[in-house]
N, C-alpha and C positions, 0 to 999 in steps of 0.2 A: 528495720531496728532488730538486732539479734536479739536472741533469748536462748534459755536453756530448753527450749522445746527439742525433744528427740527427732533425730534424722529418720524419715520414712521415705524409702524408695519411691520414685514416680517417674513418668516419662521422661521430664526435663533433667531429673537428678537420678539417675538407675543405680542400682547396687550393682556395680560392674568392677571388671579388673583394677580400673584406673583409682577406683576410690577405695580398693583393699590396698594398692600400692601405697596410696597416699597416708592410710591408717598405719601401716607397717612403717613407713618411713620417719613420720612423724613421732611415733613411740617407739620406736626402734630405729634399726638402719636399712630398712627395706626389708621386704620378704624374700625367703628363699623360694626357688621354684615351685617345691614340693608344698608350700605353704598356700598357693594362690587357690586351687581348686577346692578345699576344706572350707578355707575362709569364704568363697561365694555362697557355699551351700548354707552358711549358716544365716540368720538374721543379724543386721549389723548390731544392734543391741546386745544380742546375745555374744556376739566376737569380741565387744569391748568388755562385757561384764568377765568372759572367760579368760581374756586376756590379763587383764589386771588383776583377777583374783589369783590367777597363775603366778603373777609377779610377786603379790603379796605372800603367797605359799611356799616360794622357792626356799630352798635350804641355802644357808648363808655360805660364802665361800670359806673354805676350810683353811685353818690359820696355818702358814707353813711354818718350818722348823725354826725360823729365824724372826718368828714375829713378836719375841721377847727378849731379841738380842740387845745387849748393852753395848757401849762403846769398847768396853772390854773384849766382848766376844770377837770383835772384829781386829784387836790390836796385832795380832800375828799373820793376819792375810787381808789386807785392806782391799785386795781386790774384789772379795767378795760382795763389798759394800753395794757395787755394781752390779755386779751378778744376780744378786739377789732384788735388786730394781729391775732388772730384765726379766726375771721371772715373774715379778707382778705384772708388767706390760705384757708379757705372752700370755698370763692369766685371763689379762682383760681382753686381748684381742681373741682368744679364743672363746670367751662368753659371748663377745659381739658377733663373731661368725657363726656360732653355734645357735644362740638365741637373740641376743641383742636387746631385748625389751628392757631389762632391769638397768643394763648399762647406760641406754640413754637417760635414765632419771638419775642415775650415778653422776655423769657427767654434769647435769643441768644442776644438781647440789652442789658437785664441785665449784661450778661459776658462780655459785650464790655465797657459800660458806667458803670462801676463797683461803687456801693456805698457799706458800710457796715452798717447796722443798729445798729449794736451793738456799731459804733461810733457817728452817729449822733442822734439816740434812738428815736427823736421824731416822734410820729405817723402820726402827720400832714405833716410832710417831706416826711414820706413813702408814703403816699396817694398820693401826688403831683408828686413823683417819678415813682410811679406805673403808674399813669395816663398818664404822659410822653411818657411812653415805650408802653402803648396801643395807644395813640394818633398818634405817629410818626413812627410805627413800619414799616408800608409800605408807608411812606410818603416821604418828602424831607428830604435827609440826612444832608444839608447844615442847613437847618430849625431845625432839631433835634439836630445837635451839639450846635447851637446858644441857644438853649431853656434849654438844660442838663446843660451848664455851668452857668445859672443863676438859677438853682434850687437850693432850699435851702440843701438837703441833699448832693448835689455835693459839693456847696461851705462850708459847715462845714467839711466833708470827707477829702476833698483836700486842705483845709487851706486857702479857698478862704476868710473866715473873717479875716485872718490876713494879708492880701496883701493890703497894702495901701503904699502912697507916703514915701518915705524915708527908708521903710524896706520891700522891695516887699518880697512876698513868693513864691517861684518857682513852688511849688508843682503843681499845676493844669496846669500852663504854660507848663510843661514838659508833663506831659499826655495827655494833649490836644493835642500834636504833636507826643508823642511817641505811645501811646495807643490807641487814639482817633480818629486820622485822619492820618498820615503819615507813622507811624511805627519806630521803634528803628533805631537811626541814619540815618535817611533817609531824607536826604534834609533840617535838620537844625545843629545849632550849639548851644554849650552853651551861647554865647552871645545871639543869638535868644531867647533862654529860659528866659534869664533874662529880656530881652527888652520886649517879650510878656507879662511877669509877670507884668512890670510896666505899661503895658497896659492896664491890665485888673483890675488894681486897684479901689477901692471905693465900690466894693459891699458887702454888711453885712447883717446877720441875726444874731440872737441870740438863739441857741439851747435850752438855759437852760429855756426859756419862751416858745419857738416856735412860735416865731413871723414870718412876712412876710419878704421876700427880699426887700431891699431899697438900693438904690444909693445915698453915701454921696460924693458930688464934692468936698468937701474939703479934702477928703482921696483919691483923684483920681491924679495920676502923669500927668499934661498937659504939661509937656516938650516933644521935640523931642525924639523920640527912632528911632533905626534901627533894622528893621526887615528884612531879608533875603535880605540885601544890600540897601533897600529902606528907606529914611529918611522921617520922618512926625511926626506929633503930634498924633499918632495913639491910637484910644481908643478901645472898647471892640469889635464893628462893623466891625471896618478896619482890626482888626487882622483877623478875619474869611474871610474878604475879600480876605486879602494877602494870606491865607492858601488856600483858595479853587480857586484863579487866579494864583497865583505865583508857587504853587506845586500841582496842579491839578493832574499830572500823579502820583506822590507819594500816594496822598489820594485815588485815584480810584482804583489804584493797591492793594493798602493795603486792602481796605475796602473789595473788589472783593475777594481777596485772603482767608480773614477770612469767608465771605459766602461761598466760595468754600469748605474750610476745614469743615464748620459745616453742608452743606447741600449735599455734594457729597462724599468726603473721604478725609483723612488727608494729603496725599502728592499731591501738587498743579500739575496741568498741566499748565504749564506757558502760552503756546498759549491761551489756552482756557480762563484762566483769563485776558490776554492781551486784548482779545476782548471784555470780558465783561466788562474790565475798560473803553474801548473806548466807548461803549455803555452808561456808568454810566456819563460820560463827556457830550456827546452827548445830553444825556437826562437831562442836567442841575440838575443833583444828585438826580434827582426821583429814589425812590428804585423799584417801582411797574413794569417798564420795564426791569430792572436788573434781578428781580426774576422771572419774567415771562420767559426770555430768558433762564435763567439758568434750570427751571423747564421744559422747553418745549425742551430743547436740547437731540439730540441722546446721548449725552456723559452722561447725569444724567440719562438715561434709559439703558445704556450699562450693560451687564452682569458683568463686572468689579466693577461697582458701587453698585451693589446691596450685602447686607449684609456686607459692608466696614467699617462700623463704628461701635464700641462698645457704647450701649445704655448708657445714664447717669442713675443713679438710679431712677429719677422720670420717664424718658422714661421705664426703665425696668419694673416698677411696673403698672403704667398708661398704658402703650401697653398692657398688658396681660388682665387688668381689661375690658377695652374698647372693644378688640376681643371678650372677655366672651360675652358680650351683656346684662351683668347684669345692672338692672336700678341703675342709679344714686342714689336714695334715699335711696336702700339698701345697699349702701357701704361707706355711710357717717361715718359710726361709726369707719371707719379704717384709717380717713384721720390724724388722730394724730399719728397712727403707721406709716403710710406712712412717714409724715413728720418728724418723728425722725429718720425712718429707713434712709432715703435718707440723714439726717445730720451724722447720723453715718457713710455712706458710703462717706460722704466728699462733699456733695451737701446740704449744709443749706441754703435754698432760703432766699436772701436778706443779707447774709453773704457768699459771697465769699472768698475764701482763703487769697487772698490779691487784691490790685488794678489792677493786671494783670489778676484776675479771674480765673476760672477753668480751666486746660489745657485741661481736656477733653480725650477723646478716650482711649489711654493704659493706662492713667495714672487713671482712672476710676477703675481698677481692679489690685489688688495683691492677695498673699496667704492669707492676713487676710480678705479684703474685698470680695474675691469672696465666700468663705463660709458663710459670713454673707450675701450675696445676695441670695443664696441658702435657707437659713433658712428664710429671711423675705418674698421671692417670696413663698415658701411654705406655710407660715403663709397667705397669700393672697389667696392661692388655696383653703385652709381651710374655708376661708370665703366665696368664690364662690362656695363651697358644702354645706352650709348651709341650714337651711329650708328655708330663705327668696330667696334664690338664686338658688338653684339647677336645679329648672325647667327650667330655662332662658339656662342651659348648654344642658338638652335634647332637648329644642327647637333648640339650635344652632347646636348640632350634626344631627339632623333630617332633618335640612335645607343643610347641607352638604352631606346628605348620597345620594342624588338625586333619592331618592326612593328605594335604597338598604338598608333599615333599619336591615337587619339581616345579613350584609357582613361587618363582624370586620375588614378584613385588608383595605378593601376599606374606611371604616369610621376613620380608624384610620390615614391612609396617608392623608386623607381630613383635619382632625383636625390639623395634624403636619403642612401641609401647611398653613394653616389657623392661626395658633400660632407663627410659626416660620417664614413664607415668603417664605418657599423653603421646598422641599422634604430633605428628609435624605438618605445616604448611604444605601446601602441593610442590612447590619448587623445592623446599629442603628433603621432602620424599622422595621426589625423583632423584636428587643427588643421592641421597642415602642407598637408593636401589643401585644406583651405578656402582658405589662403593663395595656394595654386598657382591654384585656382580664378578669384581673384581677385572682381571685380564683374562677370563675365560671367553672365548669366541662367541659372538651373540647367536650363531647357528644351533649351538648345543641348548641354548634357551627357546629359541623359536621352533625345534623341532620335538622339543619335551623331553631330550636324551640326559640332560642335565638333573641331578635330584641331591638331597641333602646325605646321600650314601658316599657321595664322590670323596675321594681322598682330601681334596682341595677343601670341603664344606667347614671344617674349622676354623681354617685360616681366613675364609671369606667373613664370617662371624667376626674375627677379629679385626678383618679391615673394616667393616661396618662401624665397630666400637672406636677404632682410631679415629673415625670420622666424628663419630657422637660426641666424643669427649671434648671437642674444640667447640661445639655450640652452647650457645647461652643456655638453653633448655636443660643442658647436663648439668648445670650448676645448681639446679632449682630444684627444691623438696616441697 
């Protein structure tokens, strides 16, 4: 039975490269090569502390010049709308490749507090929404919920603009409880939905002009409402007070369950989540203590949790790029391809499939998307071995060889562990060695004359990767 007992390395579960990769894959998009050695020198608890504190203390992304553009600002040049969105995507990919840690949390919360850009459209609202995800991703969850409900992207997406006295719109009230705080049919009734909708009336924005959110007192229902059996002239603040006091157990368990499925594995360990939920309430809804406890736990580092989650499309592509050590500047040409490839595989960022978000895990792969994953991954490998990048692959292989630069089997297994996070069964490892050796005659390996300084070496790493991307193990985090 799992618990929040911290992980302590031992003979059966040592602190090794595989566990460092596991940590960086779950909290981010995998480690860059230069992160591995320093992480191994740290106590696992210190690594978790330092990493999460680092996320907490990171500077927020600087607002672009278009952060407050209204519809009128684009009137004379509509093409700028798309250009500015591309600028934001490039910013996100840059952060993933250079750091990746906060962005993993941003995408988690994007898939929790779902909005769809295709509905609200306005770039100003998009930047506001993106900024909120960054600002609150390791902050106070209650504050996060309160802020997201007044964001113009959410107000427009879930019809808060239509919610006013005399004709309440229930969409946001329902999702506030069902998807954002408590979970489906978990502590609220249909009457609570109606009454919460009445309490949230009066907040407005106009996506046609991209104006700011305002509160119109004349559109707010000032009469008594009955929420969770309590009567009062409840408004926006009081609704959140009621949810986080009267239904605190439901909120804590639901949110901790989602964190568990995203960061540990898809099948929830109930006792672990219950302990995490107790900590969440005791921490007054602060996310940082919960995340620290989760990532420090022996349960997180257990053998059974490693490789237990299917990568999202973005994880699949960006993890490989980060692991290669290629410079961010030399991969920017692929950002558009990565974006379209991810969308083709069902993950169009800022446009999840519906208000419930991407289901994730096994839903990422079927007979159609799997072959496309292979093809897109192979395209990225081809970029990794182009003239700008291939020497990084040689440098990576030499660093992993531990001085054995002419030992092809040793180098192959080191590369396999580096890119997969674990070694392979002997038959697959033997095949991997053959792919790495490529078409270089066997006698050069037999007499020891081949080594990683040969001109062919980077292409050999690429050839190995072309094999690895088609393995089931490559799809796992």
